[in-house]
N, CA, C and O of each residue as an XYZ file, in Angstrom:
460
protein
N     -94.205    218.233   -163.271
C     -93.235    216.344   -163.275
C     -91.190    217.127   -164.044
O     -90.288    216.450   -164.536
N     -91.226    219.074   -163.736
C     -90.122    219.512   -163.693
C     -89.549    220.124   -162.727
O     -88.414    220.551   -162.941
N     -90.308    220.387   -161.093
C     -89.873    220.741   -160.035
C     -89.512    219.258   -159.228
O     -89.048    219.279   -158.088
N     -89.815    217.811   -160.054
C     -90.121    216.741   -159.633
C     -88.257    216.556   -159.540
O     -87.531    216.435   -158.553
N     -87.820    216.615   -161.530
C     -87.033    216.279   -162.312
C     -85.707    217.033   -161.288
O     -84.637    216.557   -160.908
N     -86.292    218.298   -161.083
C     -85.025    218.834   -160.435
C     -84.662    218.915   -158.929
O     -83.950    219.640   -158.234
N     -85.617    217.655   -158.706
C     -85.643    217.623   -157.384
C     -84.322    216.882   -157.279
O     -83.171    217.121   -156.913
N     -85.118    215.736   -157.837
C     -83.784    214.033   -157.519
C     -82.633    214.776   -158.584
O     -81.610    214.093   -158.626
N     -82.575    215.764   -159.278
C     -81.138    215.622   -159.958
C     -80.236    216.823   -158.925
O     -79.124    217.196   -159.302
N     -80.895    217.406   -157.503
C     -80.766    217.948   -156.031
C     -80.038    216.726   -155.271
O     -79.040    216.875   -154.567
N     -80.804    215.259   -155.561
C     -80.450    214.133   -154.402
C     -81.563    213.813   -154.403
O     -81.854    212.700   -154.840
N     -82.565    214.693   -153.910
C     -84.260    213.425   -153.603
C     -83.949    212.586   -154.756
O     -83.597    212.736   -155.926
N     -84.431    210.923   -153.332
C     -84.982    210.066   -153.818
C     -86.584    209.507   -154.745
O     -87.480    210.350   -154.704
N     -86.844    208.472   -155.353
C     -88.282    209.008   -155.718
C     -88.556    207.750   -155.318
O     -87.754    206.838   -155.521
N     -89.976    207.529   -154.572
C     -90.670    206.308   -153.862
C     -91.404    205.711   -155.446
O     -92.091    206.642   -155.867
N     -91.447    205.006   -156.017
C     -92.231    204.176   -157.071
C     -93.296    203.637   -155.786
O     -92.790    203.175   -154.763
N     -94.538    203.720   -155.907
C     -95.818    202.873   -155.088
C     -95.679    201.911   -155.694
O     -95.321    200.841   -155.201
N     -95.994    202.148   -157.158
C     -96.126    200.923   -157.218
C     -95.465    200.380   -159.258
O     -94.910    200.927   -160.212
N     -95.817    199.536   -159.027
C     -94.933    199.469   -161.228
C     -95.501    198.989   -161.854
O     -94.906    198.131   -162.506
N     -97.272    199.180   -162.183
C     -97.410    198.928   -163.295
C     -97.957    199.953   -164.407
O     -98.508    201.037   -164.600
N     -97.520    199.054   -164.866
C     -97.292    200.287   -166.266
C     -99.074    200.629   -166.918
O     -99.548    201.607   -167.496
N     -99.689    199.268   -166.467
C    -101.132    199.154   -167.483
C    -102.503    199.127   -165.966
O    -102.136    198.951   -164.804
N    -103.451    199.259   -166.209
C    -104.847    198.479   -165.997
C    -105.782    198.187   -166.613
O    -106.051    198.819   -167.635
N    -106.572    197.130   -166.179
C    -108.079    196.758   -167.498
C    -109.024    197.592   -166.599
O    -109.469    197.577   -165.451
N    -109.134    198.783   -168.439
C    -110.371    200.106   -167.932
C    -111.368    199.648   -168.339
O    -111.283    198.435   -168.529
N    -112.742    200.285   -168.674
C    -113.551    199.585   -169.323
C    -114.054    199.683   -169.588
O    -115.247    199.644   -169.287
N    -112.810    200.152   -171.383
C    -112.789    200.866   -172.171
C    -111.431    199.764   -173.214
O    -111.183    199.799   -174.419
N    -110.741    198.787   -171.958
C    -109.741    198.797   -172.227
C    -108.743    199.146   -171.537
O    -109.098    199.553   -170.431
N    -107.205    199.176   -171.767
C    -105.996    199.291   -171.290
C    -106.467    200.836   -170.601
O    -107.346    201.586   -171.026
N    -105.507    201.047   -169.311
C    -106.009    202.412   -168.888
C    -104.296    202.765   -167.758
O    -103.937    201.935   -166.923
N    -103.505    204.089   -168.004
C    -102.263    203.885   -168.416
C    -102.168    204.305   -166.416
O    -102.723    205.187   -165.759
N    -101.158    203.135   -165.999
C    -100.748    203.491   -164.642
C     -99.768    204.549   -164.106
O     -99.268    205.499   -164.709
N     -99.592    204.105   -162.659
C     -99.026    204.856   -161.752
C     -97.487    205.369   -162.719
O     -96.941    206.453   -162.927
N     -97.075    203.257   -163.315
C     -95.431    203.920   -163.549
C     -94.636    205.047   -164.727
O     -93.479    205.399   -164.956
N     -96.015    205.349   -165.288
C     -95.476    206.453   -166.104
C     -93.920    207.461   -166.010
O     -92.988    207.877   -166.698
N     -94.740    207.455   -163.979
C     -93.961    208.545   -164.244
C     -92.879    208.107   -163.796
O     -91.897    208.194   -164.533
N     -92.751    207.581   -162.622
C     -90.655    207.649   -162.433
C     -90.332    206.816   -163.622
O     -89.228    206.287   -163.496
N     -91.203    206.403   -165.221
C     -90.055    205.712   -166.234
C     -89.661    207.064   -166.367
O     -88.448    207.278   -166.344
N     -90.480    208.082   -166.510
C     -90.483    209.768   -167.299
C     -89.244    210.296   -166.626
O     -88.482    211.106   -167.152
N     -89.033    209.544   -164.875
C     -87.911    210.627   -165.421
C     -87.237    209.719   -164.708
O     -87.501    209.832   -163.512
N     -86.434    208.819   -164.960
C     -86.022    207.942   -164.326
C     -84.343    207.845   -165.467
O     -84.289    207.472   -166.639
N     -83.325    208.266   -164.684
C     -81.743    208.812   -165.519
C     -81.252    207.216   -165.052
O     -82.136    206.451   -164.666
N     -80.308    206.902   -165.084
C     -78.910    206.005   -163.936
C     -78.886    206.663   -163.000
O     -79.083    205.955   -162.012
N     -78.660    208.308   -162.596
C     -78.627    208.313   -160.546
C     -79.241    208.534   -160.520
O     -79.160    209.719   -160.198
N     -81.019    208.047   -160.749
C     -81.793    208.441   -160.381
C     -82.243    206.312   -159.539
O     -82.291    205.203   -160.072
N     -82.487    206.899   -157.850
C     -82.623    205.615   -157.307
C     -84.308    205.823   -157.212
O     -84.884    206.905   -157.100
N     -85.187    203.936   -157.319
C     -86.359    203.881   -157.457
C     -86.465    203.122   -156.423
O     -85.807    202.087   -156.316
N     -87.507    203.631   -155.314
C     -87.122    202.634   -154.289
C     -88.475    201.116   -154.875
O     -89.480    201.323   -154.196
N     -88.813    199.400   -156.135
C     -89.526    199.321   -156.464
C     -90.595    197.975   -155.227
O     -91.519    197.182   -155.406
N     -89.830    198.364   -154.177
C     -90.309    197.424   -153.151
C     -90.529    198.091   -152.148
O     -90.196    197.504   -151.118
N     -91.014    199.224   -151.982
C     -91.560    200.047   -150.669
C     -93.053    200.000   -150.518
O     -93.504    200.260   -149.403
N     -93.741    199.751   -151.332
C     -94.978    199.876   -150.708
C     -94.819    197.928   -149.639
O     -94.657    197.685   -148.444
N     -94.959    197.113   -150.729
C     -95.167    196.026   -150.140
C     -94.411    195.950   -148.733
O     -95.255    195.551   -147.931
N     -92.529    196.267   -147.721
C     -92.315    196.472   -147.542
C     -92.714    197.399   -146.786
O     -92.199    196.947   -145.763
N     -93.298    198.490   -146.387
C     -93.971    199.492   -146.014
C     -94.233    198.624   -145.056
O     -93.576    198.467   -144.027
N     -95.896    197.638   -145.624
C     -96.814    197.152   -145.146
C     -97.138    196.664   -143.812
O     -97.878    196.801   -142.837
N     -95.426    195.525   -144.708
C     -95.031    194.583   -144.410
C     -94.249    195.367   -142.315
O     -94.459    195.195   -141.114
N     -93.719    195.856   -142.877
C     -93.776    196.831   -142.112
C     -94.173    197.447   -140.688
O     -93.638    197.277   -139.593
N     -95.138    198.118   -141.006
C     -96.847    198.434   -140.823
C     -97.555    197.227   -139.642
O     -97.913    197.699   -138.563
N     -97.671    196.278   -139.784
C     -97.958    195.008   -139.395
C     -96.832    194.959   -138.567
O     -97.522    194.663   -137.592
N     -95.461    194.998   -138.004
C     -95.346    194.486   -137.229
C     -94.299    193.233   -137.580
O     -93.748    192.830   -136.555
N     -93.857    192.454   -138.909
C     -93.516    191.210   -139.282
C     -92.246    191.254   -139.745
O     -91.384    192.132   -139.738
N     -92.305    189.750   -140.291
C     -90.637    190.545   -140.328
C     -90.823    189.551   -141.520
O     -91.317    188.423   -141.551
N     -90.200    190.433   -142.609
C     -90.928    189.219   -144.841
C     -90.269    188.651   -145.366
O     -90.255    188.531   -146.591
N     -89.011    187.775   -144.033
C     -89.511    186.080   -144.228
C     -91.059    185.453   -143.735
O     -91.387    184.293   -143.984
N     -91.526    185.967   -143.343
C     -92.624    185.614   -142.717
C     -93.656    185.631   -143.535
O     -94.397    184.652   -143.441
N     -93.875    186.258   -144.136
C     -95.409    186.518   -145.280
C     -94.826    186.401   -146.496
O     -93.627    186.590   -146.703
N     -95.477    186.153   -147.154
C     -96.238    186.226   -148.602
C     -96.951    186.368   -149.853
O     -97.914    185.680   -150.190
N     -96.209    187.673   -150.786
C     -97.371    188.264   -151.262
C     -98.901    187.768   -152.631
O     -99.271    188.202   -153.721
N     -99.026    187.440   -152.349
C    -100.147    186.319   -153.224
C    -100.878    187.432   -154.473
O    -101.732    188.275   -154.201
N    -100.491    187.263   -155.407
C    -100.872    188.851   -156.323
C    -101.046    188.446   -157.669
O    -101.115    187.217   -157.706
N    -101.134    188.903   -158.663
C    -101.857    188.871   -160.260
C    -100.719    189.675   -161.614
O    -100.284    189.313   -162.707
N    -100.614    190.846   -160.796
C     -99.710    191.401   -161.761
C     -97.741    190.516   -161.433
O     -97.282    190.108   -160.366
N     -97.303    190.522   -162.361
C     -96.410    190.241   -162.356
C     -95.178    191.577   -162.002
O     -94.063    191.060   -161.935
N     -95.146    192.457   -161.869
C     -94.262    193.526   -162.203
C     -94.054    193.906   -160.615
O     -93.068    193.656   -159.922
N     -95.897    194.932   -160.043
C     -96.043    195.427   -158.839
C     -96.181    194.114   -157.497
O     -95.676    193.966   -156.384
N     -97.105    193.381   -158.313
C     -96.816    192.170   -157.323
C     -95.908    191.978   -156.554
O     -95.588    192.344   -155.423
N     -95.316    190.991   -157.767
C     -94.393    189.607   -157.299
C     -92.914    189.876   -157.398
O     -92.097    189.344   -156.647
N     -92.546    190.889   -158.544
C     -91.235    191.700   -158.513
C     -90.839    192.582   -157.247
O     -89.729    192.659   -156.722
N     -92.228    193.347   -156.820
C     -91.505    194.446   -155.815
C     -92.143    192.990   -154.356
O     -91.465    192.728   -153.362
N     -92.714    192.712   -154.490
C     -92.309    191.799   -153.349
C     -90.846    190.659   -152.734
O     -90.513    190.219   -151.634
N     -90.323    190.551   -154.107
C     -89.533    189.358   -154.235
C     -87.878    190.078   -153.309
O     -87.159    189.572   -152.448
N     -87.822    191.627   -154.131
C     -87.768    192.507   -153.941
C     -87.488    192.556   -152.933
O     -86.378    192.131   -152.613
N     -87.984    192.861   -152.387
C     -88.923    193.530   -150.309
C     -88.233    191.962   -149.752
O     -87.687    192.410   -148.744
N     -87.904    190.499   -149.728
C     -87.319    189.219   -149.205
C     -88.816    188.658   -149.549
O     -88.298    187.688   -150.102
N     -90.113    188.427   -149.700
C     -91.330    188.123   -149.079
C     -90.615    187.713   -149.967
O     -89.651    188.217   -150.542
N     -91.561    185.952   -150.145
C     -92.213    184.825   -150.545
C     -93.341    185.351   -151.825
O     -93.742    186.498   -152.023
N     -93.581    184.457   -152.367
C     -94.302    185.350   -154.051
C     -95.220    184.298   -153.943
O     -94.761    183.317   -153.359
N     -97.223    184.136   -154.610
C     -97.624    183.306   -155.616
C     -97.993    184.037   -156.230
O     -98.095    185.229   -155.944
N     -98.310    183.478   -157.309
C     -98.594    185.155   -158.257
C    -100.200    183.452   -159.325
O    -100.244    182.363   -159.897
N    -100.965    184.509   -158.861
C    -102.371    184.580   -160.372
C    -102.370    184.280   -160.659
O    -102.763    183.343   -159.965
N    -102.182    183.765   -161.897
C    -101.822    183.708   -163.426
C    -101.090    181.861   -163.665
O    -100.920    180.886   -162.934
N    -100.722    182.377   -165.865
C    -100.710    181.379   -166.490
C     -99.697    181.201   -166.182
O     -98.894    182.134   -166.160
N     -99.306    179.803   -165.786
C     -97.244    179.216   -165.639
C     -96.573    179.856   -167.659
O     -95.691    180.678   -167.909
N     -97.257    179.228   -168.437
C     -96.776    179.795   -169.829
C     -96.402    181.285   -170.142
O     -95.504    181.647   -170.901
N     -97.575    182.389   -169.145
C     -97.589    183.713   -169.873
C     -96.679    184.561   -168.862
O     -96.980    185.754   -168.871
N     -95.744    184.256   -168.082
C     -94.984    184.365   -167.045
C     -93.335    184.819   -168.038
O     -92.455    184.040   -168.403
N     -93.433    186.647   -168.280
C     -92.132    187.261   -169.131
C     -90.734    187.041   -168.493
O     -90.285    187.460   -167.426
N     -90.147    186.225   -169.502
C     -88.799    186.030   -168.742
C     -87.727    187.662   -169.446
O     -86.529    187.777   -169.703
N     -88.660    188.451   -169.517
C     -87.964    189.374   -169.043
C     -87.624    190.281   -167.517
O     -86.633    190.960   -167.250
N     -88.865    189.987   -166.665
C     -88.615    189.715   -165.487
C     -87.367    189.485   -164.651
O     -86.651    188.500   -164.473
N     -87.358    190.348   -164.340
C     -85.847    189.872   -162.721
C     -86.406    188.622   -161.949
O     -85.800    188.336   -160.916
N     -87.016    188.174   -162.151
C     -87.252    186.970   -160.856
C     -88.354    186.731   -161.297
O     -88.984    187.583   -161.924
N     -88.995    185.050   -160.971
C     -89.919    184.512   -160.849
C     -90.728    183.913   -159.298
O     -90.032    183.806   -158.288
N     -92.193    183.565   -159.259
C     -92.574    183.322   -158.177
C     -92.329    182.017   -158.151
O     -92.171    181.104   -158.962
N     -92.344    182.271   -156.299
C     -92.337    180.808   -155.597
C     -92.749    179.867   -156.105
O     -92.243    178.777   -156.371
N     -94.265    180.530   -156.339
C     -95.573    179.366   -157.100
C     -96.457    180.499   -157.750
O     -96.583    181.693   -157.481
N     -96.928    179.816   -158.548
C     -97.916    179.767   -159.450
C     -98.865    178.669   -159.034
O     -98.705    177.546   -158.557
N    -100.624    179.889   -159.625
C    -101.667    178.622   -159.045
C    -102.413    179.648   -159.856
O    -102.007    180.762   -160.185
N    -104.251    178.758   -160.282
C    -104.255    179.499   -161.412
C    -105.448    180.058   -160.193
O    -105.885    181.182   -160.439
N    -105.542    179.944   -159.978
C    -107.422    180.913   -158.462
C    -106.825    181.019   -157.387
O    -105.936    180.601   -156.645
N    -107.862    181.935   -157.613
C    -107.097    182.445   -155.587
C    -107.565    181.054   -155.231
O    -106.696    180.185   -155.306
N    -108.684    180.707   -154.887
C    -109.124    179.394   -154.777
C    -108.059    178.256   -154.073
O    -108.021    177.536   -153.076
N    -107.156    178.605   -155.355
C    -106.145    177.455   -154.874
C    -105.859    177.575   -153.266
O    -106.521    177.012   -152.395
N    -104.786    178.390   -153.072
C    -104.629    179.002   -151.808
C    -105.624    178.024   -150.206
O    -105.550    178.478   -149.064
């Protein structure tokens, strides 16, 4: 972490592959990768939140405007995809969306079967 902090202070970019804070484990919630960029975050730090979605779209040779992200994680799937310019469909319950998030999904479905 110290080497990463020093590199960031010297001008390196931090590319966060996911924004997940936790995921459901066998015995309850488990800390996910988000603790790393959060632990290094500072006003001078730029975090590329939409990197994984945009990288995948570009690797397939697609235009982000032609792609829809379907996901069940509001922060990692929906916010990241929206920031990358993708349309979004959240598999969840409409009443459980956090108002603290910077975007809302384009569509909400209850089950992947609705696609």
